[in-house]
C-alpha positions as CSV (number, residue, x, y, z in Angstrom):
1,X,69.9,-12.6,39.7
2,X,67.7,-12.3,36.7
3,X,65.0,-9.8,36.4
4,X,61.7,-11.1,35.7
5,X,59.5,-9.5,33.0
6,X,56.6,-8.3,35.0
7,X,54.6,-7.2,32.0
8,X,51.4,-9.1,31.9
9,X,48.9,-9.6,29.0
10,X,45.2,-10.1,29.2
11,X,42.5,-8.7,31.4
12,X,41.9,-9.0,35.1
13,X,38.6,-10.2,36.5
14,X,37.6,-6.6,37.5
15,X,38.3,-5.3,34.0
16,X,36.1,-8.1,32.6
17,X,33.3,-7.3,35.0
18,X,33.4,-3.6,34.2
19,X,33.4,-4.3,30.4
20,X,30.4,-6.6,30.7
21,X,28.6,-4.1,32.9
22,X,29.1,-1.4,30.3
23,X,27.9,-3.7,27.5
24,X,24.8,-4.6,29.6
25,X,23.9,-1.0,30.2
26,X,24.4,-0.1,26.5
27,X,22.3,-3.0,25.3
28,X,19.5,-2.3,27.7
29,X,19.3,1.2,26.3
30,X,19.4,0.0,22.7
31,X,16.6,-2.6,22.9
32,X,13.8,-0.1,23.6
33,X,15.1,2.1,20.9
34,X,15.1,-0.7,18.4
35,X,11.6,-1.8,19.5
36,X,10.2,1.7,19.1
37,X,11.8,2.0,15.6
38,X,10.2,-1.3,14.5
39,X,6.8,0.0,15.9
40,X,7.1,3.3,14.1
41,X,8.0,1.5,10.8
42,X,4.9,-0.7,11.2
43,X,2.7,2.3,11.8
44,X,4.2,4.0,8.7
45,X,3.5,0.9,6.6
46,X,-0.1,0.8,8.0
47,X,-0.7,4.4,7.0
48,X,0.7,3.8,3.5
49,X,-1.4,0.6,3.0
50,X,-4.6,2.4,4.3
51,X,-3.9,5.3,2.0
52,X,-3.3,3.1,-1.0
53,X,-6.6,1.2,-0.5
54,X,-8.6,4.4,0.2
55,X,-7.3,6.1,-2.9
56,X,-8.3,3.0,-4.9
57,X,-11.8,3.2,-3.4
58,X,-12.0,6.9,-4.2
59,X,-11.0,6.3,-7.9
60,X,-13.6,3.5,-8.1
61,X,-16.3,5.9,-6.8
62,X,-15.2,8.7,-9.1
63,X,-15.3,6.4,-12.2
64,X,-18.7,5.0,-11.2
65,X,-20.2,8.4,-10.5
66,X,-18.9,9.5,-14.0
67,X,-20.7,6.5,-15.5
68,X,-17.5,4.9,-16.7
69,X,-18.2,1.5,-15.0
70,X,-20.6,-1.2,-16.1
71,X,-23.7,-2.2,-14.2
72,X,-23.5,-1.8,-10.5
73,X,-25.6,-3.3,-7.7
74,X,-28.3,-0.9,-6.6
75,X,-27.4,-0.9,-2.8
76,X,-23.6,-0.5,-3.6
77,X,-24.1,3.3,-4.1
78,X,-21.2,3.3,-6.5
79,X,-18.7,1.8,-4.1
80,X,-16.8,-1.5,-4.8
81,X,-18.4,-4.7,-3.7
82,X,-15.1,-6.0,-2.2
83,X,-11.4,-5.3,-2.2
84,X,-10.9,-8.3,-4.5
85,X,-13.2,-6.7,-7.1
86,X,-10.8,-3.7,-7.1
87,X,-7.9,-6.1,-7.8
88,X,-9.7,-8.3,-10.4
89,X,-11.1,-5.3,-12.2
90,X,-14.6,-4.1,-13.2
91,X,-15.9,-3.9,-16.8
92,X,-16.2,-0.4,-18.1
93,X,-19.1,1.1,-20.0
94,X,-19.5,2.9,-23.2
95,X,-16.2,2.9,-25.3
96,X,-14.5,1.0,-22.5
97,X,-17.1,-1.8,-22.4
98,X,-14.6,-4.5,-23.3
99,X,-11.9,-3.3,-20.9
100,X,-11.5,-4.2,-17.3
101,X,-10.6,-1.3,-15.1
102,X,-8.4,-2.2,-12.1
103,X,-8.0,0.0,-9.0
104,X,-5.5,-2.0,-7.0
105,X,-2.6,-4.2,-8.1
106,X,-3.0,-6.3,-5.0
107,X,-4.5,-6.1,-1.6
108,X,-1.7,-4.8,0.7
109,X,-0.7,-6.8,3.7
110,X,-1.8,-5.4,7.1
111,X,1.6,-4.8,8.8
112,X,0.1,-5.4,12.2
113,X,-1.7,-8.7,11.5
114,X,0.7,-9.8,8.7
115,X,-2.4,-10.9,6.6
116,X,-4.1,-9.5,3.6
117,X,-7.3,-9.3,5.6
118,X,-8.9,-5.9,6.4
119,X,-11.9,-4.9,8.3
120,X,-14.5,-3.4,5.9
121,X,-17.2,-0.7,6.5
122,X,-20.0,-0.2,4.1
123,X,-21.8,3.1,3.5
124,X,-24.7,1.8,5.6
125,X,-22.5,0.8,8.6
126,X,-21.9,2.8,11.8
127,X,-18.7,4.9,11.2
128,X,-17.2,3.8,14.5
129,X,-18.5,0.2,14.3
130,X,-16.5,-2.8,13.2
131,X,-18.3,-3.1,9.9
132,X,-20.4,-6.1,9.0
133,X,-23.0,-4.8,6.5
134,X,-21.2,-6.0,3.5
135,X,-23.2,-4.1,0.9
136,X,-20.1,-2.3,-0.4
137,X,-16.6,-1.1,0.6
138,X,-16.8,2.5,1.8
139,X,-13.8,2.3,4.2
140,X,-11.3,-0.1,5.6
141,X,-9.5,-0.6,8.9
142,X,-6.9,-2.8,10.5
143,X,-8.2,-5.9,12.3
144,X,-5.5,-5.5,14.9
145,X,-6.6,-4.9,18.5
146,X,-3.4,-3.1,19.4
147,X,-3.3,0.6,20.2
148,X,-1.0,3.3,18.8
149,X,1.4,5.3,21.0
150,X,-1.3,8.0,21.5
151,X,-3.8,5.4,22.8
152,X,-6.0,5.3,19.7
153,X,-6.8,1.8,18.4
154,X,-5.4,1.0,15.0
155,X,-8.9,0.0,13.9
156,X,-9.9,3.7,14.1
157,X,-7.1,5.0,11.8
């Protein structure tokens, strides 16, 4: 009588079920971690965009207060008229009269709405309001209605 080779190759049904169960458990743990990482990255990008625009507004205000910008609207209180004006540039005054001073290279994209649109508050608006005066650009905020992990709306950042 011949001996049969009883070695087998491949996986049994139970081994496959155990392997798939382990993969399912690991993937269910990984998905929330990946989502929170994406969420944190968007929040970081939002902070950077807000900071970039606010620094541009501050530079504009400093130059205007120092008398280095051309003629300004009276109700603007030395703040830019719009974000686009900061990108296009403003004529200087005095020795810089023929030079356009720019304060932003471009309006950053809001990472939450994926648009180059920002809510704008003027100096005359309510600090907690959603803007609307339009006399100048004193501050900006995200138009997203979402809330951060701590419960604060992104529009209040």
